[in-house]
N, C-alpha and C positions, 0 to 999 in steps of 0.2 A: 763621127760613130759610126763602124762598118758594119750593120747589125745584117747586113746578107751574111758575114762571116760565123759570127751565131749561131741563124740559119742552116747557115753550113755546116757546123758541128754539131747540132740537135740535128741535124737529117727532116730536117720542117721548113714548111714555107707558112708562114701568117698569111692567112687571107686582110685579116686587121691588125697590120702592122700597132698601131696603136697601145691595141694591148701586151703587145712585145714592150713597149715604151714604159706600162707602167709596170709592168714583171719587174725590170731591175729597175723602178725612181725605190730610191731606199726611204724608209719615214725622212733623215737628215737630209734630205735635197728635197723632199719638200717642202720642208719646214723651211728649210733659205732663203726658201724662191716662194716661199710663200700663195705654196700650192692647193689646195681643199686637202682632210685628209683623204675623201677617195680616189686622191692620185696618184696612192703610192703603193709599192705592190705591201704591204699586208689583205687587203681582202682579199687578194689572188691565193699569198699564203696559207689562211683563211681555211680556203676553195681545196687547193691541192695538198695538202695536209692529208683530205677527208681522201679525197682522190687517188691520195699514194696508198694507202688504208684498204681501202677496197680493191683497188688492184691485187697487189701482198694478200691476202686476205683471201678472195679470190682464186689465188692459185695455189694455197696451200690448200686450205679446203677440198680444192682440187687430188691438187699431189699424192697429200698424207692423209686420204680420207677413213685413218684407227687413229690419228694421235688426238690425244683430247684436247679441248678449248682450254682449257689454261697451256698447255705445250707448243698450238699455235700462237697462242696470244705472245708468248717471250719470243717466239721467232721472230715474229712480223716484230714487234719492240726494238730488236734487236738489228733486223738488218735496214725499217726507217727507222732511221734516229741518227742524230744531230752527224756525228762521222761518218756515218757513210753516204747521207748527201751533200760531205761539202765534200768528199772525196769525189761523187759526181759529179758535182759543179769543174770542181779543177781538172777534171777530162776534156771539159769543154771550154777551158778558159775563161768560164763564165765571169769572174770577180774582174778581169779588163773592162766586160762590157754595163758593169754599175755604174747608174745616175747616183752618186754619195755626196755626202755637206762637205764642207773640207775640213771640218770635225775629222769627221771619218778614215777621210782621204787622210790626214796629216799624222792619224794615227794608226793605218796599216790595215783598213777595214775591208779591204779588197783580198784580204786576205785571214780574214778574220770566220771561225770554222760555224759560230753562233748566223754570223752573215750570209754567207756561202747556203749555209744547210738552208734559214727561209727562201734566196733568192730560186734553189732548187725548185720548192715547194712552191710559191711560184712563178716559175715558168711550165711548171707542169699543172696551175691551173689553170692559166694563159691556154696552156696546148688545149684544154681540156674545153675550153667557153670557145676558144676558135675551131676545134671540130666537132670531136665526141666520146668516147668516151674507149673505143675501139682503138683506133689512134692513137691516144694514148698509151691501155694495153702493148699496140703494134711496138710503139717506138720506147721504150722501157722495162721490157717485161724483160727480154735475154739477159739484163744488167741483174735487177735484184737474180731469175731468176741462177745467173752463173753463184749468186754472193749466197741464193740461201742452199743452191743443193749442194755447192761446196762443203759450208760448214755445218752443216745437215750432214755428210759423208766421215766427218771429220768429230762427232759428238762435241762442236763448239756453242752449243744455240740453244742446247738448252741441254740439262743434267745427265749428268755421265753415269750410268745407271750401272754400265758395265763393272765401273773403276768399286762404287761405293758396295756390289753384291759382293767384287773379289775381295775385299777390306773388310767386308765382314762375314763370308763363311770361312777365312782365313785366321779367325779367331773362333773358330768352334770346332772346324773340322782341318782335317790334311786330302781328301777326299778329292780328286783329278776335275774341274771345270772345260764345261767341251761347251761347244753352241755347237747344235747340229740341224740343218736343215731337216726338216723334215719332208714338206713339197712345193713344190713350181709350182705357179699358173698364168698363161696371159702368155699374150705374146711378145718376143725378146724388153721391143723400148715401152710395154708397160707390164713389166714383171711382175708378179707378186711370192715374197721368200716367205715358208712357215717355222719358224724358229722353237728349239727343245734350248730350254741351257740345261742341263744337267751332270748330276754329281754320280765320281762312278757311273753315267749310264744312264742314271736316274732321273727321269725331270723333274726341275721345281717350279720352271716358269714355263712359258710360251705365247713367242709375238708375229704381228704379220708385219712387211715393211716390203716396199719402194726397192732394199737395193737390201745386201745380208747385212750390215753395219746395222741399218738402221732397224733390223727383224733382234736383229742382237738386245740393242737397247731398247726393243721391249718388251723383249724375252726375260733382259734381268730384272729389267722396270715389275713386272708382275712375278716376278719372285721376292723382290722385295715385301711390295704389299702383302702378299701370304706369307710372307716375315714379320706383321706385321710393318712394315714405314706405311707414312700417311704423306700423301702427292697429292692431295685434293685442297 
């Protein structure tokens, strides 16, 4: 098995190649070869899960300072999940480098989403043990940042408050709903938008965000809360 190719795909060269081998060793392979249970990738998977959650949590905390804990938790759960980790594994062809038992091999284990996701976590844990948190962040944050920013901009990762507000208001008024930017502050690369949601020019909620769509969602959420909705 040419692990140099996997290292190239990872854009990282291991100082301790045994860490990489352990990260690739599925429990089925370890069991069939009578290896000690500590020689499979489950311990590194445990560590990698914690590292990924910290990496994404730190990013979300800094990137979205006005989001409450509940929203940040929802976003993290959608980003650090089995499907997204399996996609990341497929991008680096990780399945072809795994050490699998014969049973897993013949039943399609190299393409099984759960195995690929677990391997993504174990590889993360291995890189962390071989280097440090800053290195893991540098290698992985671009991938997660792209997913997070794109999904937040579309409203995919959290409750679509704008749609909820529109549906609620349509039942009680025919007034025109508008989102109005009241203020912008900060440099272009780190700008904050202040937004009011209005009915017939009368503000019914305000919000702040890193982009206009985010600010609109936060304004709609405040309006819904003021109308009696509970999002705790």
